[in-house]
Structures are given as structure tokens and as C-alpha cells.
NULOLUM-84028 format. One line per 3 residues: their letters; for each residue x, y, z of C-alpha. Coordinates in steps of 0.05 Angstrom, whole numbers. Example, Ala and Ser with C-alpha at 12.3 -4.5 7.8 and 13.67 -1.06 7.14 Angstrom:
AS> 246,-90,156  273,-21,143
# end
This chain:
MAS> -1948,1678,-344  -1952,1606,-321  -1903,1561,-358
QNM> -1932,1500,-394  -1901,1442,-430  -1920,1453,-503
SGF> -1886,1391,-530  -1936,1355,-575  -1976,1418,-587
GGH> -1952,1424,-658  -2017,1418,-697  -2030,1371,-755
GVE> -1972,1391,-800  -2024,1410,-852  -2023,1477,-888
GSL> -2073,1523,-853  -2077,1481,-790  -2098,1522,-729
KLA> -2085,1525,-655  -2139,1548,-607  -2131,1565,-533
VQR> -2190,1556,-486  -2198,1561,-411  -2177,1497,-377
SGR> -2222,1504,-317  -2268,1562,-300  -2333,1597,-314
LTE> -2325,1595,-391  -2300,1523,-397  -2365,1483,-400
ETL> -2400,1528,-450  -2337,1534,-492  -2328,1459,-498
SLL> -2402,1450,-512  -2397,1502,-568  -2337,1468,-600
HSI> -2371,1400,-599  -2436,1431,-627  -2398,1456,-688
GLE> -2377,1385,-704  -2307,1383,-675  -2286,1315,-648
FES> -2233,1318,-593  -2219,1295,-522  -2226,1344,-464
YGQ> -2225,1300,-402  -2179,1299,-342  -2117,1342,-337
RLF> -2102,1347,-412  -2058,1406,-433  -2077,1399,-507
SHC> -2115,1355,-555  -2121,1348,-630  -2187,1348,-669
RNF> -2197,1284,-707  -2239,1315,-763  -2212,1386,-770
PLS> -2142,1416,-776  -2145,1445,-706  -2107,1433,-641
ILY> -2135,1457,-574  -2093,1484,-517  -2124,1484,-447
GRD> -2095,1541,-407  -2107,1593,-353  -2156,1646,-377
DDI> -2108,1704,-361  -2054,1670,-403  -2096,1664,-466
PDY> -2090,1737,-489  -2014,1731,-488  -2016,1665,-525
VAR> -2057,1698,-580  -2014,1761,-583  -1949,1723,-587
GTV> -1974,1674,-640  -1968,1613,-594  -2039,1601,-617
DLG> -2079,1627,-676  -2144,1634,-639  -2169,1642,-567
IVG> -2236,1640,-532  -2232,1686,-472  -2271,1741,-436
RNL> -2268,1808,-470  -2249,1837,-402  -2182,1801,-405
IHE> -2167,1826,-475  -2183,1896,-450  -2139,1887,-388
EGI> -2079,1861,-426  -2086,1911,-483  -2061,1861,-534
DAE> -2061,1870,-609  -2112,1818,-631  -2173,1816,-676
ELL> -2240,1802,-642  -2277,1758,-692  -2342,1741,-656
ALG> -2379,1753,-591  -2403,1684,-569  -2463,1700,-526
YGY> -2443,1671,-459  -2399,1689,-400  -2433,1757,-392
CTL> -2404,1803,-339  -2390,1876,-328  -2328,1914,-305
IVG> -2354,1967,-258  -2334,2022,-209  -2365,2010,-141
VLR> -2366,2048,-75  -2394,2034,-6  -2470,2040,-3
DSP> -2468,2099,45  -2412,2135,8  -2429,2206,-17
IEH> -2392,2191,-82  -2439,2188,-143  -2393,2195,-203
PEE> -2325,2165,-221  -2296,2235,-233  -2298,2243,-157
LIN> -2247,2186,-151  -2192,2212,-196  -2145,2222,-136
ARI> -2173,2166,-92  -2150,2096,-74  -2178,2043,-120
ATS> -2175,1968,-104  -2178,1922,-164  -2156,1857,-196
YPN> -2156,1894,-263  -2102,1947,-252  -2089,1963,-325
SAR> -2163,1972,-340  -2171,2016,-278  -2111,2060,-297
KFF> -2135,2068,-368  -2204,2087,-346  -2184,2139,-295
ASL> -2130,2166,-342  -2186,2179,-392  -2218,2222,-339
GGN> -2153,2260,-328  -2140,2225,-262  -2083,2186,-230
PEI> -2112,2150,-169  -2072,2102,-126  -2085,2032,-155
ITI> -2083,1977,-103  -2078,1910,-138  -2113,1853,-101
SGS> -2118,1783,-129  -2180,1762,-91  -2237,1789,-48
VEV> -2231,1858,-79  -2301,1878,-56  -2282,1876,18
APS> -2227,1930,10  -2272,1991,21  -2302,1962,85
LGL> -2232,1948,112  -2210,2019,97  -2159,1996,45
ADA> -2192,2034,-12  -2244,2086,-28  -2274,2047,-86
VVE> -2265,1984,-127  -2259,1968,-201  -2282,1897,-207
LTA> -2319,1847,-250  -2391,1828,-233  -2439,1780,-265
TGS> -2502,1789,-224  -2485,1844,-174  -2497,1797,-115
TLI> -2425,1802,-90  -2430,1878,-90  -2493,1874,-48
LND> -2463,1823,1  -2405,1871,12  -2449,1932,20
LRQ> -2426,1963,-45  -2464,1999,-101  -2445,2009,-173
IHT> -2434,2080,-198  -2406,2067,-268  -2397,2013,-321
ILE> -2328,2011,-353  -2337,1951,-398  -2391,1902,-419
SEA> -2358,1834,-427  -2374,1765,-454  -2336,1707,-483
VLV> -2305,1725,-550  -2266,1690,-605  -2202,1728,-619
ANV> -2148,1716,-671  -2074,1730,-678  -2065,1787,-728
DSM> -2013,1750,-770  -2056,1687,-772  -2111,1728,-805
KDP> -2062,1748,-859  -2045,1676,-876  -2093,1655,-932
AKR> -2094,1581,-913  -2106,1595,-839  -2157,1649,-854
ANI> -2196,1600,-897  -2201,1551,-839  -2218,1607,-790
ERI> -2275,1627,-835  -2299,1555,-835  -2302,1557,-760
LMR> -2338,1624,-760  -2390,1597,-808  -2404,1537,-763
IDA> -2409,1580,-700  -2456,1628,-736  -2500,1570,-756
VRA> -2505,1542,-686  -2517,1610,-654  -2570,1628,-706
AKR> -2607,1563,-690  -2613,1583,-617  -2648,1648,-638
YKY> -2703,1612,-678  -2757,1559,-672  -2781,1520,-732
VMM> -2857,1528,-740  -2906,1489,-783  -2980,1506,-786
NAP> -3042,1494,-827  -3084,1552,-852  -3137,1570,-903
ETA> -3109,1602,-966  -3150,1664,-951  -3108,1675,-888
LDA> -3041,1674,-923  -3033,1749,-930  -3047,1759,-856
IRA> -2999,1703,-837  -2944,1732,-882  -2952,1798,-846
VIP> -2936,1763,-780  -2880,1718,-805  -2842,1742,-865
GMK> -2789,1690,-846  -2716,1696,-863  -2738,1709,-935
SPT> -2810,1685,-941  -2848,1626,-911  -2853,1560,-948
VVP> -2925,1546,-970  -2948,1476,-989  -3018,1458,-1014
LAD> -3056,1407,-972  -3103,1352,-996  -3162,1392,-970
PGW> -3182,1444,-1022  -3168,1516,-1000  -3118,1496,-945
VAV> -3043,1502,-943  -2986,1483,-896  -2939,1540,-878
HTA> -2867,1528,-855  -2823,1583,-826  -2776,1602,-770
LEE> -2794,1649,-714  -2746,1688,-671  -2745,1662,-600
EAF> -2750,1730,-566  -2816,1747,-601  -2842,1675,-605
WES> -2905,1677,-562  -2928,1744,-589  -2921,1717,-660
IER> -2958,1653,-643  -3017,1693,-614  -3020,1736,-677
LRK> -3017,1674,-722  -3075,1642,-686  -3116,1706,-695
AGA> -3097,1707,-768  -3127,1637,-778  -3069,1589,-767
TEI> -3086,1521,-736  -3049,1457,-716  -2986,1496,-701
LVS> -2925,1451,-691  -2860,1478,-661  -2791,1446,-659
SLE> -2721,1466,-641  -2666,1476,-692  -2594,1452,-689
KIL> -2563,1495,-743  -2584,1550,-791  -2540,1569,-849
L> -2561,1640,-868
# end
């Protein structure tokens, strides 16, 4: 594990104050920092900072290598970490996954050359496997009763089969494009991964720390819920209300406000993003008019 100077990373000296490790530079960094700012945390994240303190919450942030974060959490160097689930799986640490964060999606897969006759991972239990995730590869093939030769490579794993170094790869892929470029095809998914918030087990047992962890979870839930919904306002005749309620029951029920025009009401609700256009089409058929749509910042459910 890379050594880092932790002097000054002592937190606020307040009961229940927390330490959070995040990726310093990489594919999760931008969205992680955006998430933390969106839940109201005020801190500096510029330049080559190793850590920073929140000005408005009892939280200190450590910027580290992503593959160091699981160890920081397991050892109690930090109370919380935001890291890919694939690294938690690889390190096999004792930590509590609190929340999947909805970004950094990728998949740990078994891949072989496109023209290979191999179709199933069981055919590789005594083969040569190139990977940058040796622990995950060993665990997976052990679960199949196999003990293949694991060849650990830190980079360009996908080229190993073409060079004759391995019969297959166990590697992370986000879009599959790197597999295609290296004439590989996927034959099995070992793990679906995304960014997750994980906690040190002992930190979750500390009542003061747990209370502040739950405050953070509530804020993240509110921000993530807002991304799933659009706020919708519409006018409709009172006679259309039953049909409109059938389309949009809302999180409980829509808000209905009488208008100055007799027999007309304004209806306010939230629609889920993934079914938004279908719902709008049904609302128009039900009699809704002057439909206004706006984005939400937070929803406290």
C-alpha cells in the first residue's frame, strides 16, 4: 500500500466526527466530488491535496489511491470510503456496504479470444488466466473446483491471450470496447460493479459516528431520489381527476388545487424519469393541459 503523510488528518475533534476516503484521481473522482458537494458539504478539493476538512459538517476527506481505500476502511484509518465494489471484492475486506451510488458502472468478466472454442468458464479450471484482479480470479475459479495458473498483470491484460501468455483473462470492462479491440469475447460475468459507500464495522457500532453516517445517507438518498423524478404541474378539468390519478398516483397522491375557473384544478406531482414520456402521453389523453415540467434538486422520502 502506498505510504501517505497523514499528519493533519485528525478530524474535527468533535464526538462522532468522521473520516472519508475518496479516489484522488481517476474514473470515480469527478462524480464523487460532485456528489459530496451536492449533499451540501463545503470543502476544498483542488490541486494535490491529501486531505481536507468540511467547513459545515464533522467530516474530513482523505484523497487516496483507489486500491488503497478498502484497506483504509478495514483498518479504521477512515470510517467511510467511496470506491468501486470490484475493489472491495478483490481485497475481501470486512466492511459494510451502505449504499450503491449509481455511477462508475463496470463488470468483472471472463474473456477469451474471439476464435477460441471455449464457451464456459468451467473449461478454464486448469488453464492460464491473465488478470489484474488475482484474488477475485482465484476465488471465482475455486468456486468451480478449479486451480488455474493466475498470471498477474498490472496493465494491458487484454493483450495477453493474443501474445500467447494466457488462455483467458479476468478483467474489468465498462463498455466492452477494449475487449473488441483486442479480439476478445466475454463468456461469463463474475461481478457487476459500481461506486459504493462502505463503512468500517467498528465505526457503525459507535452511536455518535453512526448518527452522522445516517445523516450522510439521508442526504445522498435525497439527491439520488431527485434524479429519478421530474416535478410536473398541469391543469385539468375536475372530471378528469380519476383518470389522471390512475396515471400518476405520485409518491403518495398528487396535490390538487382548485383554479379560478369553475370546474378546473391544478395537479402537482412527481413522475419517475424512466417512464416520463409514456406518462405524459397518457396524461394528455386523460385531459391534462398546460403541462409544466421542472427538475428537482432533492427529495426527502
